[in-house]
ZADO-1210 file (C-alpha; in nm, 4 decimals, padded with zeros to 6 digits):
<atoms>
<atom x="09.8799" y="14.5162" z="08.3598" code="MET" pos="1"/>
<atom x="09.9818" y="14.6245" z="08.0656" code="MET" pos="2"/>
<atom x="10.2137" y="14.9404" z="07.9993" code="GLU" pos="3"/>
<atom x="10.3215" y="15.1017" z="07.7089" code="THR" pos="4"/>
<atom x="10.6037" y="15.3227" z="07.6441" code="VAL" pos="5"/>
<atom x="10.6319" y="15.4946" z="07.3031" code="HIS" pos="6"/>
<atom x="10.9675" y="15.5615" z="07.1313" code="VAL" pos="7"/>
<atom x="10.8772" y="15.8951" z="06.8916" code="PRO" pos="8"/>
<atom x="11.1249" y="15.8578" z="06.5904" code="LEU" pos="9"/>
<atom x="10.9526" y="15.9665" z="06.3095" code="GLY" pos="10"/>
<atom x="10.8637" y="15.6897" z="06.0716" code="ASP" pos="11"/>
<atom x="11.0632" y="15.4679" z="06.3021" code="ARG" pos="12"/>
<atom x="10.8525" y="15.5237" z="06.6204" code="ALA" pos="13"/>
<atom x="10.7748" y="15.2053" z="06.7940" code="TYR" pos="14"/>
<atom x="10.6092" y="15.0960" z="07.1270" code="ASP" pos="15"/>
<atom x="10.7505" y="14.8865" z="07.4298" code="ILE" pos="16"/>
<atom x="10.4566" y="14.6833" z="07.6036" code="HIS" pos="17"/>
<atom x="10.5523" y="14.6073" z="07.9314" code="ILE" pos="18"/>
<atom x="10.3698" y="14.3253" z="08.1667" code="GLY" pos="19"/>
<atom x="10.2856" y="13.9680" z="08.2416" code="PRO" pos="20"/>
<atom x="10.1260" y="13.7260" z="07.9539" code="SER" pos="21"/>
<atom x="10.2853" y="13.8960" z="07.6657" code="LEU" pos="22"/>
<atom x="10.4062" y="13.5861" z="07.4749" code="LEU" pos="23"/>
<atom x="09.9911" y="13.4860" z="07.4881" code="GLN" pos="24"/>
<atom x="09.9022" y="13.7998" z="07.3396" code="GLN" pos="25"/>
<atom x="10.1878" y="13.8237" z="07.0936" code="SER" pos="26"/>
<atom x="09.9758" y="13.7588" z="06.7566" code="GLY" pos="27"/>
<atom x="09.7283" y="14.0433" z="06.8352" code="ASP" pos="28"/>
<atom x="10.0346" y="14.2580" z="06.9061" code="LEU" pos="29"/>
<atom x="10.2507" y="14.1732" z="06.6157" code="ILE" pos="30"/>
<atom x="09.9991" y="14.1183" z="06.3560" code="SER" pos="31"/>
<atom x="09.9377" y="14.4508" z="06.2801" code="PRO" pos="32"/>
<atom x="10.2688" y="14.4787" z="06.1675" code="LEU" pos="33"/>
<atom x="10.2760" y="14.1890" z="05.9217" code="LEU" pos="34"/>
<atom x="10.2294" y="14.2234" z="05.5417" code="HIS" pos="35"/>
<atom x="10.1932" y="13.8472" z="05.5051" code="ARG" pos="36"/>
<atom x="10.0923" y="13.5825" z="05.8034" code="PRO" pos="37"/>
<atom x="10.4611" y="13.4467" z="05.8758" code="ARG" pos="38"/>
<atom x="10.7477" y="13.5215" z="06.1036" code="VAL" pos="39"/>
<atom x="11.1030" y="13.3937" z="06.1391" code="ALA" pos="40"/>
<atom x="11.2023" y="13.3673" z="06.5373" code="ILE" pos="41"/>
<atom x="11.5597" y="13.3176" z="06.6438" code="VAL" pos="42"/>
<atom x="11.5770" y="13.1873" z="06.9659" code="ALA" pos="43"/>
<atom x="11.8219" y="13.1107" z="07.2676" code="ASP" pos="44"/>
<atom x="11.8091" y="12.7266" z="07.3305" code="ALA" pos="45"/>
<atom x="11.7324" y="12.7777" z="07.6871" code="HIS" pos="46"/>
<atom x="11.4446" y="13.0064" z="07.6400" code="VAL" pos="47"/>
<atom x="11.2956" y="12.8174" z="07.3561" code="ALA" pos="48"/>
<atom x="11.2708" y="12.5405" z="07.5768" code="ASP" pos="49"/>
<atom x="11.1037" y="12.7017" z="07.8264" code="LEU" pos="50"/>
<atom x="10.8818" y="12.9798" z="07.6391" code="HIS" pos="51"/>
<atom x="10.8883" y="12.8978" z="07.2506" code="LEU" pos="52"/>
<atom x="10.6037" y="12.6877" z="07.2628" code="GLN" pos="53"/>
<atom x="10.3762" y="12.9440" z="07.4426" code="THR" pos="54"/>
<atom x="10.5192" y="13.2463" z="07.2412" code="LEU" pos="55"/>
<atom x="10.4573" y="13.0062" z="06.8707" code="CYS" pos="56"/>
<atom x="10.0531" y="12.9455" z="07.0206" code="LYS" pos="57"/>
<atom x="10.0019" y="13.3136" z="07.0970" code="GLY" pos="58"/>
<atom x="10.0972" y="13.3769" z="06.6998" code="LEU" pos="59"/>
<atom x="09.9381" y="13.0707" z="06.5486" code="GLU" pos="60"/>
<atom x="09.5853" y="13.1689" z="06.7241" code="LYS" pos="61"/>
<atom x="09.6203" y="13.4974" z="06.4785" code="ASN" pos="62"/>
<atom x="09.6667" y="13.2557" z="06.1943" code="GLY" pos="63"/>
<atom x="10.0540" y="13.3584" z="06.1761" code="ILE" pos="64"/>
<atom x="10.2955" y="13.0566" z="06.0667" code="SER" pos="65"/>
<atom x="10.5872" y="13.0355" z="06.2597" code="VAL" pos="66"/>
<atom x="10.9594" y="12.9382" z="06.1602" code="LYS" pos="67"/>
<atom x="11.2174" y="12.8918" z="06.4433" code="SER" pos="68"/>
<atom x="11.5658" y="12.8503" z="06.4885" code="MET" pos="69"/>
<atom x="11.7744" y="12.8306" z="06.8089" code="THR" pos="70"/>
<atom x="12.1377" y="12.9178" z="06.9107" code="LEU" pos="71"/>
<atom x="12.3482" y="12.8494" z="07.1891" code="PRO" pos="72"/>
<atom x="12.3018" y="13.0486" z="07.5476" code="GLN" pos="73"/>
<atom x="12.5866" y="13.2723" z="07.6255" code="GLY" pos="74"/>
<atom x="12.8051" y="13.5830" z="07.4984" code="GLU" pos="75"/>
<atom x="13.0103" y="13.3415" z="07.2497" code="ALA" pos="76"/>
<atom x="12.7033" y="13.3491" z="07.0298" code="THR" pos="77"/>
<atom x="12.7613" y="13.6976" z="06.9685" code="LYS" pos="78"/>
<atom x="13.0205" y="13.6115" z="06.7009" code="SER" pos="79"/>
<atom x="13.0615" y="13.5536" z="06.3197" code="TRP" pos="80"/>
<atom x="13.0213" y="13.2070" z="06.2950" code="PRO" pos="81"/>
<atom x="12.6648" y="13.2232" z="06.4642" code="HIS" pos="82"/>
<atom x="12.5871" y="13.5467" z="06.2649" code="PHE" pos="83"/>
<atom x="12.6406" y="13.3839" z="05.9500" code="GLU" pos="84"/>
<atom x="12.4505" y="13.0927" z="06.0277" code="ARG" pos="85"/>
<atom x="12.1400" y="13.2919" z="06.1084" code="VAL" pos="86"/>
<atom x="12.1524" y="13.5215" z="05.7923" code="VAL" pos="87"/>
<atom x="12.1967" y="13.2395" z="05.5851" code="GLU" pos="88"/>
<atom x="11.9096" y="13.0496" z="05.7507" code="TRP" pos="89"/>
<atom x="11.6948" y="13.3883" z="05.7006" code="LEU" pos="90"/>
<atom x="11.7977" y="13.3787" z="05.3153" code="LEU" pos="91"/>
<atom x="11.6893" y="13.0166" z="05.2787" code="ALA" pos="92"/>
<atom x="11.3506" y="13.0755" z="05.4572" code="GLU" pos="93"/>
<atom x="11.3175" y="13.3358" z="05.1806" code="LYS" pos="94"/>
<atom x="11.2577" y="13.6216" z="05.4417" code="ILE" pos="95"/>
<atom x="11.1496" y="13.9418" z="05.2747" code="GLU" pos="96"/>
<atom x="11.2153" y="14.3075" z="05.3539" code="ARG" pos="97"/>
<atom x="10.8788" y="14.3456" z="05.4627" code="ARG" pos="98"/>
<atom x="10.8582" y="14.0259" z="05.6831" code="ASP" pos="99"/>
<atom x="10.9346" y="14.0421" z="06.0435" code="ILE" pos="100"/>
<atom x="11.2231" y="13.8914" z="06.2547" code="VAL" pos="101"/>
<atom x="11.1380" y="13.7769" z="06.6006" code="ILE" pos="102"/>
<atom x="11.4592" y="13.8182" z="06.8454" code="ALA" pos="103"/>
<atom x="11.3664" y="13.6014" z="07.1416" code="PHE" pos="104"/>
<atom x="11.5746" y="13.5885" z="07.4180" code="GLY" pos="105"/>
<atom x="11.8123" y="13.7637" z="07.6172" code="GLY" pos="106"/>
<atom x="12.0749" y="14.0338" z="07.4795" code="GLY" pos="107"/>
<atom x="12.3055" y="13.8196" z="07.3076" code="VAL" pos="108"/>
<atom x="12.0212" y="13.7326" z="07.1002" code="ILE" pos="109"/>
<atom x="11.8900" y="14.0630" z="07.0453" code="GLY" pos="110"/>
<atom x="12.1833" y="14.2251" z="06.9532" code="ASP" pos="111"/>
<atom x="12.2918" y="13.9354" z="06.7027" code="LEU" pos="112"/>
<atom x="11.9523" y="13.9190" z="06.5372" code="VAL" pos="113"/>
<atom x="11.8937" y="14.2739" z="06.5232" code="GLY" pos="114"/>
<atom x="12.2479" y="14.3054" z="06.3624" code="PHE" pos="115"/>
<atom x="12.1188" y="14.0252" z="06.1090" code="ALA" pos="116"/>
<atom x="11.7891" y="14.2010" z="06.0214" code="ALA" pos="117"/>
<atom x="11.9996" y="14.5390" z="05.9661" code="ALA" pos="118"/>
<atom x="12.2307" y="14.3969" z="05.6942" code="VAL" pos="119"/>
<atom x="11.9692" y="14.1314" z="05.5700" code="LEU" pos="120"/>
<atom x="11.8569" y="14.3118" z="05.2239" code="ARG" pos="121"/>
<atom x="11.9982" y="14.6016" z="05.3477" code="ARG" pos="122"/>
<atom x="11.7712" y="14.6120" z="05.6275" code="GLY" pos="123"/>
<atom x="11.4227" y="14.4062" z="05.7393" code="VAL" pos="124"/>
<atom x="11.2076" y="14.4797" z="06.0343" code="ARG" pos="125"/>
<atom x="11.2208" y="14.2857" z="06.3629" code="PHE" pos="126"/>
<atom x="11.0655" y="14.2609" z="06.6712" code="VAL" pos="127"/>
<atom x="11.2372" y="14.2200" z="07.0119" code="GLN" pos="128"/>
<atom x="11.0911" y="14.0260" z="07.2899" code="ILE" pos="129"/>
<atom x="11.3559" y="14.0228" z="07.5388" code="PRO" pos="130"/>
<atom x="11.3527" y="13.7505" z="07.8068" code="THR" pos="131"/>
<atom x="11.5901" y="13.8597" z="08.0597" code="SER" pos="132"/>
<atom x="11.5699" y="14.1806" z="08.3093" code="LEU" pos="133"/>
<atom x="11.8766" y="14.3208" z="08.1288" code="LEU" pos="134"/>
<atom x="11.7492" y="14.2759" z="07.7989" code="ALA" pos="135"/>
<atom x="11.4115" y="14.4058" z="07.8904" code="GLN" pos="136"/>
<atom x="11.5423" y="14.7393" z="08.0618" code="VAL" pos="137"/>
<atom x="11.8460" y="14.8107" z="07.8334" code="ASP" pos="138"/>
<atom x="11.9595" y="14.6245" z="07.5345" code="SER" pos="139"/>
<atom x="11.6227" y="14.5516" z="07.3654" code="SER" pos="140"/>
<atom x="11.5673" y="14.9269" z="07.3355" code="VAL" pos="141"/>
<atom x="11.7351" y="15.1979" z="07.1350" code="GLY" pos="142"/>
<atom x="11.8572" y="15.0124" z="06.8215" code="GLY" pos="143"/>
<atom x="12.2205" y="14.9313" z="06.8954" code="LYS" pos="144"/>
<atom x="12.2802" y="14.5932" z="06.7649" code="THR" pos="145"/>
<atom x="12.5873" y="14.4030" z="06.7138" code="GLY" pos="146"/>
<atom x="12.8550" y="14.1149" z="06.7778" code="ILE" pos="147"/>
<atom x="13.1701" y="14.0964" z="06.9509" code="ASN" pos="148"/>
<atom x="13.5112" y="14.1107" z="06.7973" code="ALA" pos="149"/>
<atom x="13.8275" y="13.9233" z="06.9200" code="PRO" pos="150"/>
<atom x="13.9650" y="14.2953" z="06.9744" code="GLN" pos="151"/>
<atom x="13.6788" y="14.3564" z="07.1951" code="GLY" pos="152"/>
<atom x="13.3038" y="14.3662" z="07.2633" code="LYS" pos="153"/>
<atom x="12.9999" y="14.5251" z="07.0313" code="ASN" pos="154"/>
<atom x="13.2947" y="14.6339" z="06.7899" code="LEU" pos="155"/>
<atom x="13.0982" y="14.5469" z="06.4727" code="ILE" pos="156"/>
<atom x="12.7273" y="14.6293" z="06.4257" code="GLY" pos="157"/>
<atom x="12.4943" y="14.9036" z="06.3242" code="ALA" pos="158"/>
<atom x="12.1791" y="15.0893" z="06.4628" code="PHE" pos="159"/>
<atom x="11.8591" y="14.9528" z="06.3661" code="HIS" pos="160"/>
<atom x="11.5505" y="15.0133" z="06.5824" code="GLN" pos="161"/>
<atom x="11.3151" y="14.7540" z="06.6493" code="PRO" pos="162"/>
<atom x="10.9442" y="14.7777" z="06.4926" code="SER" pos="163"/>
<atom x="10.7990" y="14.6929" z="06.8488" code="LEU" pos="164"/>
<atom x="10.9286" y="14.5438" z="07.1694" code="VAL" pos="165"/>
<atom x="10.7621" y="14.2817" z="07.3997" code="LEU" pos="166"/>
<atom x="10.8713" y="14.2810" z="07.7474" code="ALA" pos="167"/>
<atom x="10.6846" y="14.0066" z="07.8842" code="ASP" pos="168"/>
<atom x="10.7555" y="14.0272" z="08.2888" code="THR" pos="169"/>
<atom x="10.5883" y="13.7202" z="08.3441" code="GLY" pos="170"/>
<atom x="10.9098" y="13.5602" z="08.1798" code="VAL" pos="171"/>
<atom x="11.1339" y="13.6921" z="08.4770" code="LEU" pos="172"/>
<atom x="10.9693" y="13.4221" z="08.6949" code="ASP" pos="173"/>
<atom x="11.2168" y="13.2013" z="08.4970" code="THR" pos="174"/>
<atom x="11.5420" y="13.3499" z="08.5421" code="LEU" pos="175"/>
<atom x="11.7726" y="13.1974" z="08.7879" code="THR" pos="176"/>
<atom x="11.8494" y="13.4621" z="09.0804" code="LYS" pos="177"/>
<atom x="12.2151" y="13.5697" z="08.9422" code="ARG" pos="178"/>
<atom x="12.0601" y="13.6453" z="08.5973" code="ASP" pos="179"/>
<atom x="11.8076" y="13.8652" z="08.7710" code="TYR" pos="180"/>
<atom x="12.0482" y="14.0386" z="08.9745" code="LEU" pos="181"/>
<atom x="12.2644" y="14.0840" z="08.6626" code="SER" pos="182"/>
<atom x="11.9976" y="14.2644" z="08.4824" code="GLY" pos="183"/>
<atom x="11.9326" y="14.4760" z="08.8110" code="TYR" pos="184"/>
<atom x="12.2974" y="14.6213" z="08.7417" code="GLY" pos="185"/>
<atom x="12.1435" y="14.8125" z="08.4316" code="GLU" pos="186"/>
<atom x="11.8453" y="14.9046" z="08.6690" code="VAL" pos="187"/>
<atom x="12.0168" y="15.0448" z="08.8911" code="VAL" pos="188"/>
<atom x="12.2540" y="15.2081" z="08.6328" code="LYS" pos="189"/>
<atom x="11.9536" y="15.4680" z="08.5358" code="TYR" pos="190"/>
<atom x="11.8982" y="15.5704" z="08.9001" code="GLY" pos="191"/>
<atom x="12.2707" y="15.6531" z="08.9206" code="LEU" pos="192"/>
<atom x="12.2753" y="15.8282" z="08.5929" code="LEU" pos="193"/>
<atom x="11.9691" y="16.0608" z="08.5892" code="GLY" pos="194"/>
<atom x="11.7125" y="15.9812" z="08.8629" code="ASP" pos="195"/>
<atom x="11.8044" y="16.0120" z="09.1852" code="SER" pos="196"/>
<atom x="11.4426" y="15.9902" z="09.3173" code="GLU" pos="197"/>
<atom x="11.4179" y="15.6377" z="09.1196" code="PHE" pos="198"/>
<atom x="11.7539" y="15.5191" z="09.2720" code="PHE" pos="199"/>
<atom x="11.5719" y="15.5819" z="09.6208" code="GLN" pos="200"/>
<atom x="11.2444" y="15.4089" z="09.5373" code="TRP" pos="201"/>
<atom x="11.5119" y="15.1253" z="09.4168" code="LEU" pos="202"/>
<atom x="11.6663" y="15.1284" z="09.7632" code="GLU" pos="203"/>
<atom x="11.2828" y="15.1024" z="09.9222" code="ARG" pos="204"/>
<atom x="11.1597" y="14.8361" z="09.6670" code="ASN" pos="205"/>
<atom x="11.4082" y="14.6549" z="09.4742" code="ALA" pos="206"/>
<atom x="11.4382" y="14.3823" z="09.7333" code="SER" pos="207"/>
<atom x="11.0680" y="14.2977" z="09.6692" code="SER" pos="208"/>
<atom x="11.0781" y="14.3046" z="09.2801" code="ALA" pos="209"/>
<atom x="11.3354" y="14.0775" z="09.2943" code="ALA" pos="210"/>
<atom x="11.1155" y="13.8352" z="09.5401" code="ALA" pos="211"/>
<atom x="10.8559" y="13.8362" z="09.2357" code="GLY" pos="212"/>
<atom x="10.6402" y="14.1808" z="09.3230" code="ASP" pos="213"/>
<atom x="10.4895" y="14.1759" z="08.9629" code="MET" pos="214"/>
<atom x="10.3753" y="14.5568" z="08.9983" code="ALA" pos="215"/>
<atom x="10.7492" y="14.6905" z="09.1052" code="ALA" pos="216"/>
<atom x="10.8950" y="14.4616" z="08.8451" code="ARG" pos="217"/>
<atom x="10.6601" y="14.6287" z="08.5658" code="ILE" pos="218"/>
<atom x="10.7559" y="14.9880" z="08.7489" code="LYS" pos="219"/>
<atom x="11.1594" y="14.9030" z="08.7373" code="ILE" pos="220"/>
<atom x="11.0958" y="14.7771" z="08.3655" code="VAL" pos="221"/>
<atom x="10.8896" y="15.1158" z="08.2559" code="LYS" pos="222"/>
<atom x="11.1121" y="15.3414" z="08.4549" code="ARG" pos="223"/>
<atom x="11.4032" y="15.2142" z="08.2718" code="SER" pos="224"/>
<atom x="11.3170" y="15.1961" z="07.9360" code="VAL" pos="225"/>
<atom x="11.1440" y="15.5453" z="07.9568" code="GLN" pos="226"/>
<atom x="11.4924" y="15.6802" z="08.0776" code="MET" pos="227"/>
<atom x="11.6334" y="15.5329" z="07.7721" code="LYS" pos="228"/>
<atom x="11.3990" y="15.6109" z="07.5303" code="ALA" pos="229"/>
<atom x="11.4037" y="15.9806" z="07.6279" code="ASP" pos="230"/>
<atom x="11.7687" y="15.9710" z="07.6015" code="ILE" pos="231"/>
<atom x="11.7647" y="15.7547" z="07.2580" code="VAL" pos="232"/>
<atom x="11.5375" y="16.0192" z="07.0922" code="VAL" pos="233"/>
<atom x="11.7819" y="16.3057" z="07.1847" code="ARG" pos="234"/>
<atom x="12.0595" y="16.1337" z="07.0573" code="ASP" pos="235"/>
<atom x="11.9982" y="15.7905" z="06.8693" code="GLU" pos="236"/>
<atom x="12.3460" y="15.7579" z="06.7444" code="THR" pos="237"/>
<atom x="12.5117" y="15.8286" z="07.0678" code="GLU" pos="238"/>
<atom x="12.7248" y="16.1830" z="06.9271" code="GLN" pos="239"/>
<atom x="12.6470" y="16.3386" z="07.2921" code="GLY" pos="240"/>
<atom x="12.3824" y="16.2482" z="07.5399" code="ASP" pos="241"/>
<atom x="12.3327" y="15.8621" z="07.4558" code="ARG" pos="242"/>
<atom x="12.6892" y="15.8206" z="07.5898" code="ALA" pos="243"/>
<atom x="12.5545" y="15.8443" z="07.9309" code="LEU" pos="244"/>
<atom x="12.4118" y="15.5061" z="07.9358" code="LEU" pos="245"/>
<atom x="12.7563" y="15.4106" z="07.9255" code="ASN" pos="246"/>
<atom x="12.8079" y="15.4643" z="08.3047" code="LEU" pos="247"/>
<atom x="12.9867" y="15.1837" z="08.4475" code="GLY" pos="248"/>
<atom x="13.0270" y="15.0026" z="08.1017" code="HIS" pos="249"/>
<atom x="13.4222" y="15.1275" z="08.0553" code="THR" pos="250"/>
<atom x="13.5310" y="14.9558" z="08.3503" code="PHE" pos="251"/>
<atom x="13.2886" y="14.6775" z="08.2731" code="CYS" pos="252"/>
<atom x="13.3769" y="14.5759" z="07.9288" code="HIS" pos="253"/>
<atom x="13.7759" y="14.5906" z="08.0407" code="ALA" pos="254"/>
<atom x="13.6574" y="14.3580" z="08.3036" code="LEU" pos="255"/>
<atom x="13.4473" y="14.1344" z="08.0498" code="GLU" pos="256"/>
<atom x="13.7627" y="14.1236" z="07.7850" code="ALA" pos="257"/>
<atom x="13.9678" y="14.0197" z="08.1308" code="ALA" pos="258"/>
<atom x="13.7599" y="13.7413" z="08.1913" code="THR" pos="259"/>
<atom x="13.7202" y="13.6143" z="07.8142" code="GLY" pos="260"/>
<atom x="13.3342" y="13.7026" z="07.7966" code="TYR" pos="261"/>
<atom x="13.2717" y="13.3663" z="08.0253" code="SER" pos="262"/>
<atom x="13.0453" y="13.3031" z="08.2974" code="ASP" pos="263"/>
<atom x="13.2852" y="13.4335" z="08.5412" code="ARG" pos="264"/>
<atom x="13.1351" y="13.7939" z="08.4731" code="LEU" pos="265"/>
<atom x="12.7842" y="13.8533" z="08.3475" code="LEU" pos="266"/>
<atom x="12.7625" y="14.1925" z="08.1683" code="HIS" pos="267"/>
<atom x="12.4943" y="14.3240" z="08.4351" code="GLY" pos="268"/>
<atom x="12.7761" y="14.2286" z="08.7361" code="GLU" pos="269"/>
<atom x="13.0131" y="14.3848" z="08.5271" code="GLY" pos="270"/>
<atom x="12.7924" y="14.7207" z="08.4624" code="VAL" pos="271"/>
<atom x="12.7369" y="14.6739" z="08.8741" code="ALA" pos="272"/>
<atom x="13.1379" y="14.6545" z="08.9676" code="ILE" pos="273"/>
<atom x="13.1810" y="14.9574" z="08.6855" code="GLY" pos="274"/>
<atom x="12.9028" y="15.1755" z="08.8491" code="CYS" pos="275"/>
<atom x="13.0973" y="15.1305" z="09.1676" code="ALA" pos="276"/>
<atom x="13.4242" y="15.2283" z="09.0384" code="LEU" pos="277"/>
<atom x="13.3216" y="15.5280" z="08.8245" code="ALA" pos="278"/>
<atom x="13.1631" y="15.6659" z="09.1243" code="PHE" pos="279"/>
<atom x="13.5057" y="15.5957" z="09.3160" code="GLU" pos="280"/>
<atom x="13.6517" y="15.7708" z="09.0530" code="LEU" pos="281"/>
<atom x="13.4136" y="16.0674" z="09.0702" code="SER" pos="282"/>
<atom x="13.4845" y="16.0910" z="09.4521" code="SER" pos="283"/>
<atom x="13.8745" y="16.1157" z="09.4160" code="ARG" pos="284"/>
<atom x="13.8689" y="16.3417" z="09.1822" code="LEU" pos="285"/>
<atom x="13.6435" y="16.5769" z="09.3794" code="GLY" pos="286"/>
<atom x="13.3431" y="16.5785" z="09.1605" code="LEU" pos="287"/>
<atom x="13.0920" y="16.4254" z="09.4270" code="CYS" pos="288"/>
<atom x="13.1240" y="16.3420" z="09.7886" code="SER" pos="289"/>
<atom x="13.2718" y="16.0062" z="09.9365" code="GLN" pos="290"/>
<atom x="12.9296" y="15.9118" z="10.0770" code="GLU" pos="291"/>
<atom x="12.8046" y="15.8647" z="09.7059" code="ASP" pos="292"/>
<atom x="13.0124" y="15.5609" z="09.6120" code="PRO" pos="293"/>
<atom x="12.9546" y="15.4047" z="09.9818" code="SER" pos="294"/>
<atom x="12.5830" y="15.4366" z="09.9304" code="ARG" pos="295"/>
<atom x="12.5894" y="15.2826" z="09.5901" code="VAL" pos="296"/>
<atom x="12.8077" y="14.9994" z="09.7278" code="ARG" pos="297"/>
<atom x="12.5670" y="14.9453" z="10.0271" code="ALA" pos="298"/>
<atom x="12.2744" y="14.9169" z="09.7879" code="HIS" pos="299"/>
<atom x="12.4436" y="14.6370" z="09.5702" code="LEU" pos="300"/>
<atom x="12.5382" y="14.4679" z="09.8591" code="ARG" pos="301"/>
<atom x="12.1848" y="14.4925" z="10.0034" code="ASP" pos="302"/>
<atom x="12.0875" y="14.3241" z="09.7012" code="MET" pos="303"/>
<atom x="12.3437" y="14.0527" z="09.7427" code="LYS" pos="304"/>
<atom x="12.5210" y="14.1637" z="09.3996" code="MET" pos="305"/>
<atom x="12.8802" y="14.1655" z="09.2945" code="LYS" pos="306"/>
<atom x="13.0258" y="14.4870" z="09.3750" code="VAL" pos="307"/>
<atom x="13.4115" y="14.5054" z="09.3870" code="ASP" pos="308"/>
<atom x="13.6960" y="14.3241" z="09.1717" code="LEU" pos="309"/>
<atom x="13.7347" y="14.0765" z="09.4866" code="SER" pos="310"/>
<atom x="13.4023" y="13.9627" z="09.3971" code="ASP" pos="311"/>
<atom x="13.5115" y="13.8047" z="09.0538" code="ILE" pos="312"/>
<atom x="13.6780" y="13.4587" z="09.0840" code="GLU" pos="313"/>
<atom x="14.0074" y="13.3853" z="08.9141" code="GLY" pos="314"/>
<atom x="14.2894" y="13.6057" z="08.7809" code="ASP" pos="315"/>
<atom x="14.2599" y="13.9476" z="08.6626" code="LEU" pos="316"/>
<atom x="14.5364" y="14.1531" z="08.4855" code="PRO" pos="317"/>
<atom x="14.7176" y="14.4115" z="08.6647" code="ASP" pos="318"/>
<atom x="14.6164" y="14.7765" z="08.6488" code="ALA" pos="319"/>
<atom x="14.8024" y="14.8178" z="08.3202" code="ASP" pos="320"/>
<atom x="14.6479" y="14.5540" z="08.1586" code="GLY" pos="321"/>
<atom x="14.3252" y="14.6553" z="08.2565" code="LEU" pos="322"/>
<atom x="14.3812" y="15.0476" z="08.1566" code="LEU" pos="323"/>
<atom x="14.5049" y="14.8552" z="07.8156" code="GLU" pos="324"/>
<atom x="14.1746" y="14.6630" z="07.7475" code="LEU" pos="325"/>
<atom x="14.0094" y="15.0157" z="07.8206" code="MET" pos="326"/>
<atom x="14.1776" y="15.1702" z="07.5323" code="ALA" pos="327"/>
<atom x="14.0161" y="14.9302" z="07.3047" code="GLN" pos="328"/>
<atom x="13.6516" y="15.0550" z="07.4123" code="ASP" pos="329"/>
<atom x="13.4370" y="15.2019" z="07.1368" code="LYS" pos="330"/>
<atom x="13.4349" y="15.5330" z="07.3539" code="LYS" pos="331"/>
<atom x="13.7587" y="15.6196" z="07.2540" code="VAL" pos="332"/>
<atom x="13.7817" y="15.9212" z="07.0399" code="VAL" pos="333"/>
<atom x="14.1153" y="16.0631" z="06.8934" code="ASP" pos="334"/>
<atom x="14.2645" y="15.8322" z="07.1519" code="GLY" pos="335"/>
<atom x="14.1029" y="15.9966" z="07.4118" code="THR" pos="336"/>
<atom x="13.9099" y="15.7205" z="07.6390" code="LEU" pos="337"/>
<atom x="13.5514" y="15.9045" z="07.7455" code="ASN" pos="338"/>
<atom x="13.4167" y="15.8212" z="08.0959" code="PHE" pos="339"/>
<atom x="13.1054" y="15.8696" z="08.2417" code="VAL" pos="340"/>
<atom x="13.1523" y="16.0334" z="08.5994" code="LEU" pos="341"/>
<atom x="12.9073" y="16.1859" z="08.8460" code="ALA" pos="342"/>
<atom x="12.8475" y="16.4762" z="09.0394" code="ARG" pos="343"/>
<atom x="12.6268" y="16.3047" z="09.2664" code="GLY" pos="344"/>
<atom x="12.3807" y="16.0025" z="09.2328" code="ILE" pos="345"/>
<atom x="12.1575" y="16.0983" z="08.9391" code="GLY" pos="346"/>
<atom x="12.3986" y="16.3632" z="08.7921" code="LYS" pos="347"/>
<atom x="12.6147" y="16.1645" z="08.5565" code="ALA" pos="348"/>
<atom x="12.8260" y="16.3347" z="08.2650" code="PHE" pos="349"/>
<atom x="13.0572" y="16.2520" z="08.0077" code="VAL" pos="350"/>
<atom x="13.4223" y="16.3842" z="08.0280" code="THR" pos="351"/>
<atom x="13.7417" y="16.3038" z="07.8421" code="GLY" pos="352"/>
<atom x="13.9573" y="16.4994" z="08.1165" code="ASP" pos="353"/>
<atom x="14.0507" y="16.2088" z="08.3122" code="VAL" pos="354"/>
<atom x="14.3880" y="16.1865" z="08.4391" code="PRO" pos="355"/>
<atom x="14.5623" y="15.8383" z="08.3843" code="ARG" pos="356"/>
<atom x="14.7329" y="15.7934" z="08.6910" code="ASP" pos="357"/>
<atom x="14.3720" y="15.8393" z="08.8734" code="THR" pos="358"/>
<atom x="14.2228" y="15.5812" z="08.7121" code="VAL" pos="359"/>
<atom x="14.4799" y="15.3425" z="08.7581" code="LYS" pos="360"/>
<atom x="14.5358" y="15.4252" z="09.1179" code="ALA" pos="361"/>
<atom x="14.1711" y="15.3369" z="09.1761" code="VAL" pos="362"/>
<atom x="14.2355" y="15.0082" z="08.9999" code="LEU" pos="363"/>
<atom x="14.5205" y="14.9384" z="09.1651" code="GLN" pos="364"/>
<atom x="14.3630" y="14.9592" z="09.5227" code="ASP" pos="365"/>
<atom x="14.0209" y="14.7846" z="09.3651" code="ALA" pos="366"/>
<atom x="14.2921" y="14.4736" z="09.2975" code="LEU" pos="367"/>
<atom x="14.4940" y="14.4953" z="09.6285" code="ALA" pos="368"/>
<atom x="14.1595" y="14.4349" z="09.8061" code="GLN" pos="369"/>
<atom x="14.1493" y="14.0948" z="09.6267" code="ARG" pos="370"/>
<atom x="14.4500" y="14.0100" z="09.8255" code="GLY" pos="371"/>
</atoms>
């Protein structure tokens, strides 16, 4: 059942393999990349408990020796102290530039380990083995790596493409329902930004994928990474088209900062709320019909996801406070905050021409619904 998406970036091209049982096949898939039969794995501790033994067996049956370390689960791991730990461990293990480092976990591990690989010896190769839906459809593809700063998310990092991505869709069976749906926030984003037919397909089939339909899950991952790969090839370092992938993220990153990057709001939950807010903003600016944000919200509600600010527990800043957090976003250029807005479902575009008062009004109305 394995599907493959190729990312054609010249001498940095790589494949994304998608399907069940890829951990068991990891030795066959990774060994062609190796100059010597050894790898270093950095894993999320929770993922390691569930799946590290399976991955190690898959590698060792091809004669590949394995060294591994684990890091705590959670967004707080994307920080200088854990980054320093990983780099020093890789140096202690004498990882050379031609060796392979494996990032084994969700987006947090992929981002952090990719950044460590980018700076270690000025760049060693790494393989992404994403274990969350969010990482499989988004963060493992495209070469964005990094860690968070007190001032905001992902403000420290580098572009460093993986040498291979193995998206084992069987591993998704071990996700909690909340984690799966968090990843789905990034899936629905792809339909909303550039493929209305995919969004329609999701309206019909996403529930069965969430319930465990393997063919539907493979399709979700494949279509998402194909869309991302196409955009990355056109605009690898986010000078233009790649910014479309940030649909919902300007709102999302402010909400994540407001909730302290905690379990109060998972990243994909923030993306889903952010997409709903972006369509609401688009509608108020006369770019799309009011039916579009209603349809977005209806689908997210059907999937039993967080949709509105009222779905976030605990206190939030007022509209001015959220706008201040948005001003720290990486997408600020010459003091102007760029938004991804939409002229309809599947018709997103990037603009800096957004009146602050309209954004504030959208936030005020959303906050008012919290009661």
